[in-house]
C-alpha positions, 0 to 999 in steps of 0.5 A: 319500356325505357331504353337501357344502356345495354340496348342502345344503337351502335351509332349515336348522333351528336347535336353539337358543332355546327348544330349549335347554331353557327353552322346549320339552320334550325330546320336542317338540324331538326330534319337530320335528327328526325332522319336519324331516328327513322334510320334506327339511331336512338342515342342523341348527345348534346350539352348546355355549352353548345351555343349557350343552350341552343343545341339543347333547344334544337334537340328538345324541339325534335323530341316533341314528335318522338317516342321518348322511351325509345331514345337515349338522351345524353347531356353534359354539365360542368362547362357552363357556357361557350366562354368555358366557365366551369362549375363542378360543384354539386349545386352547379351540376344540379342547376345545370341539369335543371336548365338542360331538362327545361331546354330539352323539354323532358323530365330526365336524361338517360345519361349526364356526363361531367364535361372534361372535369379535372382530377381536382374537381372530382371529390366525394361531395360531387359524387354524393350530388351525382348519386342524389340526382340518380335517386331523384330520378333526374338521371339514369346513368352518370359518365364523364367526357374527355380526351385524356388523363382527365378520364383516369379517375372516372374510369376507376370510380363506381359512380361512373357508368360510362365515358365519352372519349376518342377512339380512332385508327392510329390513336396514341397507345396511352389512349388505347390503354385508357379505354381498355382500363375503362372496359376492364372496370365495367365502363361503357365507351361512347367513342368520338372523333372517329374521323381522326383516323382519316386522311385530312381533306381540304374542304372549301367553305362553300355553304354555311356548314362548310364554312364551320368545318373549314374554320375548325380545320384551319384551327387544327392547322394553326394549333399544329403550327404553334406546337400544340398537341393535335391528333396526327393525320390518318391514313384511311378514307373517311368511311374506313375511319368510321368503320374502324371505330365502329368495329373496335371492341372498345366502342359501345356506341360511336358518336357522329356529327354530320350535316349531310343526309347522305353521309348519315345514311352511309354511316347508318349502313356501316352500323348495321342499321336499316338505312333504305328508303322507307325504313322504319 
């Protein structure tokens, strides 16, 4: 039986960030995906932009040994590659999806998200193209990902079933209102950036993945120094921050990104999944 949006696990795994190839070797990514499935996580999110398709290829390789109908696979379209090149035309979105399906080795995705589409990039032609992807059986649900006002149109348009957006302790009030509006309009929310509610910790770049996280942390410091808008530092421990996001009534599925097996098990337990040794 195909997994429905209403049946998915409360925790999802993001094949992104260091899993795009610059922070984690492929065997480690595959091992963590298999472990996530073993723990009861059934939502996996990626995008063609991540590593110019490398993240999708890794997820696709992991899916070869998985029960496809028991998983909810999400990818994105609109941002073509790591350079940030954009194409939100109906033809561009279809071409992007076809490439994603090939890399993933599957014949459909459960959800396709428009990745940070600006209001001016949304129009009736695009909505018609998205509806045709559904009609053709290539996509089951349509969504949009973003961090702010780019979500204001998708949360009011019927073609969109879900949004992917930050939801963390201490988040600005306007973002909370945005998520509540989405909920009031019947949209599901895949929450991201739960760790923003945690105290910022200094992480020495010891291993390959640590260097990736340190680079991202350094960029946040530099952005804040240069006056860019950066989420303020939180006050919770890292597990408390993720627990806050999980328990929020505006979160349907909390997306996490980790390179550590122990952290994955801890978060699975927070989400009420069976993370004990030998769990099915």
